[in-house]
LUMMI-267310 format. One record per residue (C-alpha): residue number from 1; residue in one letter; x, y, z. Coordinates in steps of 0.001 Angstrom, whole numbers. Layout:
N
 seq type      c1      c2      c3
 NUM    A       X       Y       Z
...
END
This chain:
280
 seq type      c1      c2      c3
   1    M   63251   32174  -79071
   2    G   63777   28763  -80603
   3    E   64755   27899  -84140
   4    T   62981   25736  -86709
   5    L   65420   23782  -88873
   6    R   63013   21310  -90446
   7    S   62030   21905  -94050
   8    V   58510   22864  -95096
   9    V   58155   19455  -96752
  10    D   59196   17621  -93578
  11    I   56890   19701  -91372
  12    L   53927   18900  -93613
  13    D   54765   15200  -93901
  14    E   55206   14808  -90150
  15    S   51927   16528  -89282
  16    G   48450   15095  -89247
  17    E   45501   16656  -91031
  18    I   44218   19883  -89470
  19    D   41297   21966  -90671
  20    N   42895   25369  -91251
  21    E   40208   26901  -93438
  22    A   39288   29634  -90947
  23    T   42955   30512  -90433
  24    F   43538   30523  -94172
  25    E   40602   32869  -94779
  26    A   41879   35272  -92124
  27    L   45419   35267  -93497
  28    W   44281   35619  -97105
  29    S   42110   38569  -96130
  30    I   45088   40281  -94496
  31    M   47269   39769  -97541
  32    S   44529   40829  -99949
  33    T   43951   44030  -97980
  34    Q   47617   44939  -98361
  35    A   47592   43972 -102032
  36    E   44695   46349 -102625
  37    R   46526   49154 -100816
  38    I   49499   48653 -103109
  39    R   47361   48427 -106233
  40    G   45775   51709 -105171
  41    R   49188   53387 -105109
  42    F   50580   52079 -108427
  43    E   49027   52062 -111865
  44    M   49057   48393 -112848
  45    T   47404   45956 -115223
  46    T   47122   42164 -115203
  47    D   49776   40403 -117263
  48    E   48100   38296 -119938
  49    G   50783   35619 -119808
  50    Y   49403   34288 -116524
  51    R   45709   35120 -116672
  52    D   44911   31396 -116930
  53    L   46465   30852 -113486
  54    A   43885   33071 -111778
  55    S   42437   29732 -110643
  56    Y   43957   26256 -111014
  57    E   43627   22772 -109533
  58    G   45937   19881 -108693
  59    N   45779   16526 -106904
  60    D   44196   15563 -103558
  61    G   42039   18680 -103393
  62    W   44938   21090 -103791
  63    S   44223   24263 -105711
  64    G   45414   27825 -106012
  65    K   45106   31309 -107455
  66    L   47797   33516 -108964
  67    N   47562   37059 -110272
  68    A   50490   38885 -111870
  69    Y   50499   42663 -112283
  70    V   52776   45099 -114086
  71    G   53111   48856 -114412
  72    E   55520   51665 -115124
  73    E   56753   51804 -111523
  74    M   55979   48181 -110603
  75    D   57931   45753 -112759
  76    W   56295   42602 -111358
  77    M   53788   41992 -108569
  78    I   52477   38560 -107569
  79    H   49463   37960 -105322
  80    S   48852   34239 -104944
  81    W   48020   31254 -102785
  82    M   48177   27481 -103096
  83    G   47408   24471 -100944
  84    E   44521   22594  -99334
  85    P   43562   24517  -96170
  86    S   40923   22008  -95081
  87    T   43646   19402  -94496
  88    G   46300   21785  -93221
  89    F   48579   23392  -95814
  90    S   48375   26852  -97350
  91    N   51035   29151  -98778
  92    M   50427   32768  -99798
  93    H   52647   35280 -101587
  94    L   52614   39012 -102071
  95    T   55819   40065 -103788
  96    C   56311   43546 -105244
  97    W   59318   44125 -107493
  98    L   59787   47783 -108306
  99    G   61060   49170 -111567
 100    P   64607   50535 -111870
 101    Q   63589   54184 -111475
 102    T   64426   53950 -107748
 103    R   66584   51807 -105477
 104    V   63901   51356 -102828
 105    P   63903   47719 -101643
 106    H   61310   45341 -103004
 107    L   58538   44092 -100714
 108    A   58148   40377  -99934
 109    F   55408   38719  -97888
 110    A   54812   34979  -97583
 111    W   52783   33201  -94937
 112    G   50293   30447  -94321
 113    T   49870   27135  -92516
 114    L   52334   24232  -92683
 115    P   49896   23257  -90938
 116    T   51614   25280  -88187
 117    L   51063   29027  -88547
 118    W   54091   30794  -90039
 119    F   54942   34163  -91613
 120    Y   57696   35948  -93519
 121    Q   57887   39705  -94156
 122    D   60920   41454  -95588
 123    Y   62375   44171  -97803
 124    L   64645   42777 -100536
 125    P   67673   45021 -101112
 126    R   68813   46481 -104419
 127    V   72428   46931 -103247
 128    D   75083   45069 -101270
 129    L   74082   45743  -97662
 130    C   77581   44908  -96449
 131    V   78927   47847  -98440
 132    D   76210   50515  -98571
 133    Y   75880   51552  -94933
 134    D   73607   54518  -95654
 135    Y   71148   52301  -97557
 136    L   71193   49757  -94716
 137    Q   70448   52380  -92088
 138    R   67826   54184  -94158
 139    Y   65723   51214  -95164
 140    Y   66506   48558  -92549
 141    G   67542   50474  -89461
 142    P   63972   51450  -88494
 143    N   63035   47751  -88188
 144    N   65991   46795  -86031
 145    E   64424   47107  -82583
 146    Q   61208   45412  -83663
 147    C   63229   42581  -85198
 148    L   65064   42010  -81920
 149    E   61809   42078  -79935
 150    L   60257   39450  -82204
 151    R   63313   37225  -81953
 152    A   63046   37433  -78163
 153    D   59413   36276  -78266
 154    E   59354   32750  -76804
 155    G   56229   31870  -78791
 156    L   57984   32458  -82113
 157    S   60570   30137  -83626
 158    W   62900   31632  -86246
 159    F   62523   29663  -89483
 160    T   65911   28748  -90927
 161    S   65852   27341  -94442
 162    R   68044   24320  -95042
 163    T   68951   25807  -98433
 164    L   71961   28137  -98365
 165    V   70853   30474 -101148
 166    V   67417   30971  -99571
 167    R   69005   31927  -96240
 168    Q   71234   34394  -98050
 169    H   68226   36348  -99326
 170    V   66544   36761  -95920
 171    T   67706   40071  -94427
 172    E   68587   40638  -90795
 173    S   65492   42806  -90315
 174    A   63062   40228  -91667
 175    S   60222   38626  -89749
 176    C   60559   34922  -90556
 177    F   58882   32771  -87923
 178    V   56982   29598  -87179
 179    V   54398   30330  -84475
 180    Q   54709   27815  -81646
 181    D   51894   28989  -79369
 182    A   48924   29228  -81755
 183    D   47143   25932  -80995
 184    E   44573   27546  -78684
 185    P   41962   29510  -80728
 186    T   42217   32760  -78768
 187    R   46000   32778  -78974
 188    R   45882   31953  -82686
 189    A   43577   34915  -83256
 190    E   46043   37130  -81385
 191    R   48931   35905  -83524
 192    I   46954   36466  -86724
 193    G   46255   39979  -85475
 194    Q   49969   40444  -84889
 195    I   50731   39387  -88464
 196    A   48144   41893  -89690
 197    Q   49680   44725  -87660
 198    L   53204   43908  -88840
 199    A   52048   43767  -92463
 200    E   50155   47047  -92185
 201    Q   53217   48818  -90822
 202    R   55561   47242  -93371
 203    V   53424   48403  -96277
 204    T   52918   51875  -94787
 205    D   56661   52316  -94346
 206    W   57413   50874  -97782
 207    L   54985   53157  -99584
 208    A   56551   56113  -97758
 209    M   59965   54949  -98975
 210    V   58681   54874 -102550
 211    D   57186   58351 -102266
 212    A   60440   59780 -100874
 213    A   62814   57955 -103241
 214    E   65463   59644 -105326
 215    A   65530   58844 -109031
 216    V   68119   56431 -110402
 217    P   70074   57922 -113336
 218    V   68833   56529 -116639
 219    S   72335   55295 -117428
 220    E   72220   52982 -114372
 221    Q   68697   51623 -114721
 222    A   69378   48729 -117097
 223    A   72026   47256 -114789
 224    L   69739   47608 -111763
 225    S   66853   45966 -113593
 226    A   69043   43085 -114750
 227    R   70203   42509 -111164
 228    D   66593   42539 -109927
 229    L   65531   39999 -112527
 230    H   68452   37717 -111699
 231    V   67659   37821 -107968
 232    R   63958   37278 -108560
 233    R   64565   34249 -110741
 234    L   67156   32778 -108391
 235    I   64836   33013 -105381
 236    A   61935   31437 -107261
 237    E   63865   28565 -108808
 238    T   65853   27536 -105719
 239    D   62976   27421 -103218
 240    P   63023   23883 -101757
 241    A   59246   24054 -101237
 242    N   58881   23763 -105020
 243    A   58986   19999 -104363
 244    L   55474   20258 -102913
 245    G   54308   21847 -106139
 246    V   55605   18906 -108140
 247    R   53905   16470 -105761
 248    F   50470   18087 -105921
 249    F   50431   19880 -109284
 250    G   52878   17938 -111434
 251    E   56082   19145 -113041
 252    D   54575   21087 -115937
 253    L   52215   23224 -113874
 254    T   54827   23678 -111158
 255    D   57302   24951 -113756
 256    R   54736   27541 -114806
 257    L   53972   28541 -111206
 258    V   57664   28952 -110390
 259    G   58189   30835 -113637
 260    A   55302   33139 -112769
 261    L   57127   34298 -109642
 262    W   59802   35877 -111824
 263    G   57886   36402 -115073
 264    A   59185   33718 -117419
 265    E   56134   33961 -119709
 266    R   55159   37578 -119144
 267    R   53687   39364 -122124
 268    S   53909   42921 -120839
 269    E   56926   45092 -121424
 270    R   59344   45421 -118567
 271    A   59665   48650 -116643
 272    P   61557   51412 -118498
 273    G   65268   50694 -118513
 274    G   64757   46980 -117888
 275    P   66271   44050 -119783
 276    Q   64381   42075 -122383
 277    D   62610   38878 -121386
 278    P   64742   35730 -121673
 279    G   64387   34281 -125147
 280    S   62707   37365 -126590
END
């Protein structure tokens, strides 16, 4: 396995235009299928603070869609994409941040075309994994062998962010790869199928974790929720790829899109036990 150290911005700028519409449609379908599975498990409604971002447009043909959902068990779920697939770039997110009733890890998917095919799938911890060995083994141990097999795959290049804080939030059982052998159509279809299989299993395992979770004592829920919100905001605001948003959507819209990832303008109440919205 190799390693990709170039930033998303550099990869895009150094690549020529590639028509990735078919790849985008396939990837978006995979993500949407998993989003519907999750929405079928949790009672959720659309947050009114971001309804206007269900479809938006920027410069040079760039556009996007963003939907934010909330519920009693799901504090914040984002299902979104942005880019211009016909010239190469697309970026999709499915992030599910649970309420503080359990300590089950959150679910994070991101993938797309840079224009090179890439994918990230992970569980975001609610504890310090260096300290809580039982939590590490319970929620991350089952992915260990698969993680090692993927890292040994010569057609996959581990994506290493150049930003320290971003690297810190990627767990050791994540799938975080740039696909190096997807130029040929048949091989690309196989890799897209692989992403679909990995996503299907991740969501299946995650939903089982939720169903089997122990309750967090009410007295501890506010602190857990505050930690979740801090992590969510930190990840969203420090992503170096936000620079692409500014380039193609301008600073004001980009600020709203970044804020949507953590709920800066949410109108719904937070999950029971959670902190108040900033500024409320």
